[in-house]
C-alpha positions as CSV (number, residue, x, y, z in Angstrom):
1,M,21.2,5.3,7.0
2,S,19.2,8.6,6.3
3,I,15.4,8.9,6.5
4,N,15.3,9.2,2.8
5,T,17.1,6.0,2.3
6,K,14.7,4.4,5.0
7,M,11.7,5.7,3.1
8,L,13.0,4.3,-0.2
9,T,13.8,0.9,1.3
10,A,10.2,0.7,2.9
11,I,8.6,1.7,-0.3
12,A,11.0,-1.0,-2.4
13,A,9.9,-3.7,0.3
14,A,6.2,-2.9,-0.3
15,L,6.6,-3.1,-3.9
16,N,8.5,-6.5,-3.7
17,Y,5.7,-7.7,-1.4
18,L,3.0,-6.2,-3.8
19,E,4.6,-8.1,-6.7
20,N,4.7,-11.5,-4.5
21,A,0.9,-10.6,-3.8
22,V,0.0,-10.5,-7.4
23,N,1.9,-13.5,-8.3
24,A,0.2,-15.4,-5.4
25,L,-3.3,-14.3,-6.7
26,N,-2.4,-15.3,-10.4
27,K,-1.7,-18.7,-8.8
28,K,-4.7,-18.7,-6.6
29,D,-2.8,-19.2,-3.6
30,E,-5.2,-17.2,-1.1
31,D,-3.1,-17.9,2.0
32,L,0.2,-16.5,0.6
33,F,-1.6,-13.6,-1.0
34,T,-3.1,-12.5,2.2
35,K,0.4,-12.8,4.0
36,N,1.9,-10.6,1.2
37,V,-0.7,-8.0,1.4
38,W,-0.4,-7.9,5.3
39,H,3.3,-7.0,4.6
40,V,2.6,-4.6,2.2
41,V,0.3,-2.8,4.6
42,A,3.1,-3.1,7.1
43,E,5.9,-1.5,5.0
44,L,3.5,1.4,3.9
45,E,2.6,2.1,7.7
46,Y,6.4,2.2,8.3
47,A,6.9,4.6,5.2
48,L,4.1,7.0,6.4
49,F,5.5,6.9,9.9
50,L,8.9,8.3,8.3
51,F,7.2,10.7,6.2
52,S,5.4,12.0,9.3
53,I,8.6,12.6,11.1
54,T,10.1,14.4,8.0
55,L,7.2,16.5,7.4
56,Q,6.4,17.3,11.2
57,N,7.0,20.9,10.7
58,G,5.6,21.0,7.4
59,V,1.8,21.2,6.5
60,M,0.4,17.7,6.3
61,P,-2.0,17.4,3.6
62,K,-5.7,17.1,4.1
63,T,-7.0,13.5,3.9
64,K,-8.8,12.5,0.7
65,A,-11.6,10.2,0.5
66,D,-10.8,6.5,0.6
67,P,-11.1,4.7,-2.6
68,D,-14.5,3.0,-3.5
69,L,-13.3,-0.4,-4.5
70,K,-16.6,-2.2,-4.1
71,K,-16.8,-2.2,-7.9
72,A,-13.1,-2.4,-8.5
73,E,-11.4,-5.6,-8.7
74,I,-8.5,-6.7,-6.4
75,S,-6.1,-7.0,-9.6
76,H,-7.2,-3.3,-10.3
77,A,-6.6,-2.1,-7.0
78,L,-3.1,-3.5,-6.5
79,A,-2.1,-2.2,-10.0
80,D,-3.1,1.3,-8.8
81,A,-1.3,0.7,-5.7
82,N,1.7,0.0,-7.6
83,K,1.7,2.9,-9.7
84,F,1.3,5.2,-6.6
85,L,4.4,3.6,-5.1
86,R,6.5,3.8,-8.1
87,D,5.7,7.5,-8.3
88,A,6.3,7.9,-4.6
89,E,9.9,6.4,-5.4
90,M,10.4,9.1,-7.9
91,L,9.2,11.8,-5.8
92,V,11.4,10.8,-2.7
93,N,14.3,10.9,-5.1
94,G,13.3,14.5,-6.1
95,G,13.0,15.7,-2.7
96,K,9.1,16.3,-2.8
97,F,8.1,14.5,0.4
98,L,4.5,16.0,0.5
99,E,3.7,14.6,-2.9
100,A,5.4,11.2,-2.0
101,Y,3.6,10.9,1.3
102,E,0.4,11.4,-0.6
103,N,1.1,8.8,-3.2
104,V,2.1,6.3,-0.3
105,R,-1.1,7.3,1.6
106,S,-3.1,6.5,-1.3
107,A,-1.3,3.1,-2.1
108,R,-2.0,2.1,1.6
109,N,-5.6,2.8,1.3
110,Y,-6.0,0.7,-1.9
111,V,-4.2,-2.2,-0.2
112,L,-6.5,-1.8,3.0
113,K,-9.4,-2.0,1.1
114,V,-8.0,-5.2,-0.5
115,Q,-7.4,-6.5,3.0
116,E,-11.1,-5.7,3.9
117,E,-12.5,-7.5,0.7
118,L,-10.5,-10.5,1.8
119,S,-11.8,-10.6,5.3
120,K,-15.2,-10.0,3.9
121,R,-14.8,-13.1,1.4
122,R,-13.4,-15.1,4.3
123,R,-16.3,-14.2,6.7
124,E,-18.8,-15.1,3.9
125,A,-17.2,-18.5,3.1
126,S,-17.0,-19.5,6.8
127,K,-20.7,-18.9,7.0
128,K,-21.7,-21.1,4.0
129,K,-19.7,-23.9,6.0
């Protein structure tokens, strides 16, 4: 299996878990939502690893600021991540690995912020008990 195929497989898996996370969010199943978000991040980390192998001799982009999700809703963050991943799929298919890397990295940052928000909510809920 080529590295491009592995990238596309990881992105597709992340999109599948992202869709499952959104469905769990709509059903208010917090445990399933948390599990799927974790899988999204895992797949995106793997995709970024594959990009780093591909771009090792290329110029890696400067890091952009992480998204500020304090005011954004979780569903909006997941929708943005979905858009970044859909764009990344097209870019990989077009051989534009640097741009695809940036999109996958942005999607990962959004989903990591969602994870942080989930952890924060759980801590606050456990303090109230």
